[in-house]
N, C-alpha and C positions, 0 to 999 in steps of 0.2 A: 248352564243357565237355569235360573229358578230363584226361589225366595231364600235368601240368606239373611240372617238376623243376628245382630251383635249388641251386646250390652257392655259398655265400658265403665270403668271406675276411674275417677280422677282424684288426685290428692295433691295439695300444695305442699311443697317442701321448701323450707327456708334455708338460706345459705348460712346465716348466722345463728349460732346458739346464744341467744340474748342473755341467758342466765350466766354465761361465762364472762360477760363484759363487766368490768369494774368501773362503775359510773363515777367513782371519785378520782380515778386516774385518767390518763390520756386513753382514748378508745383505741384498742388494739384488735381491729377486725380480723387480722390474720390469725390471731390466737383463738378467736371465737368461731372461725369458719369450720363447718363440719368437715372431717377428714376426706370424705368421699366426694366433696362438692365438685372439684375440678374433673373427677372421673365421670360424673353425671353429665356435666356440660359437654365434655369431649365426646362421650358416647352418643349424645344427641346430635352430634355434628354441628354444634352451635358455637364452639370456641372461636372460630375464625370470623363469625358474623358480628359479634358484640365484644365489648371489652368486658372480660369476666369480672372486673372490679365493679362494674355497674349493675351486675345481676344480683338480686337479693332473694330470688325465689324462682322456682320452676314448678310447673304443673306436670305431674307424671300421669299418663293415661295408659291403662292396661285393659285389654279385652278380657273380661271376666266371665262371660257367658256367650254361647254361640248356639244357634239353632239352624236347621236346614229344613225348609218346607213344613214347619210346624205352624200352619196357617191359622189355627185357632188361637194360638198365643199372639201371633202377629195381629190378628183382629182385635184382641184385648188391648194391645198397645195402641193401635189406631183409635179405638173407641175411648179409651180411658186416659191416654197421654197426649195423643196427637190431635184432639178435637175433631176426629173424623177425617183428617187429611192424610191420605196414604201417598206420600210423595218422596220417600227415600231420604228425607232430611233427618238430621240429628235432633233428638228431643231430650230435654232433661226429664229424669224420672225420680220422683221423690222417694224417700225411704218408706213412707206410708204406702205409696203405690206398689213398690216391690213386695211389701208384706201382704198387701191386698191380693196381688196376683198369686202369691204363694198359697194363701188361704183358699182362693178360688180354685186353684189346681188341686189342692188336697180334698176339697169338698167334691169336686167333679169325680176324682178317683175313687173316693170313699163311697159315694152314692152310685158310681158308675153312671153318672148323668151328664151326657155331652151337652145338654142345654146350658150348663154353667159356662162352658167355653165352646160355642158352636164353631165348626169349620167355616172357612171363608174362601170364596172364589176369588181368583185373580190370575194374573199373567204368570204361568208356570209355578203356581203356588203348591202344587202337589195334589194328593188325593183329598176328597171331601168325604170319604167314607169313615165311619166310626168303626175302626178295625184295630189291629195290633199296632200299626204305625201311629195311629192317633194316640192311643194310650201310652205308647213308648215316648211320644213327644211330651205328654203331660208329666210322665215320671221323670224325664230328663229335666224338665223345667223345675220340678220340685227339688231334685237333687242339686241343681245349680243354684237356685235361689236360697235353699236352706243353708248351703255352705256360705253364701254371701251374708245373709242376715245374721248368722251366728258368729261372724268375724268380730273380734274384740274392737276393732276400729271401724266398724260398719258406719256409725254415725258421723264419722270424720271424712267419709268419702262422698263424692258426688257421682251420680250415675247418669248415663246417657244411652238411649236406644236409637239404633239406626238399622234400617233394612235396605236390601239391594235386590232388585229383580229385573 
């Protein structure tokens, strides 16, 4: 029991490689379908729910960052993404917000200034002390967000934050 925090990345994947369709000839969707398409639909357990011929895209969601009881970072998300609502719902996080959090974490670590990211009280949120655990949480956040923001397709992904406590 306690504060668990998740950041997921989503990407839309098309079924059809539209550049492979010859528009002057009869449309051959089978020839333009990505080779892994059926594998993705089957791996998701969706092949029996819908006619695969009617599906033209899927959204893939992957958990790309995880924190446990890093309440200062959670408070940042609540204040800057969730409009102050701490309700364990899923919230869209813009690319600019992720970069802002990364910058804030770097500044807090560089200055050794916890006022940049103050701890937050809550139901089993962990320690409120500015100690080794606090700074390790900030370092972990920097590492995770740096990896994400430096990905070549960062701008093509949509990000969502959700907590559980």
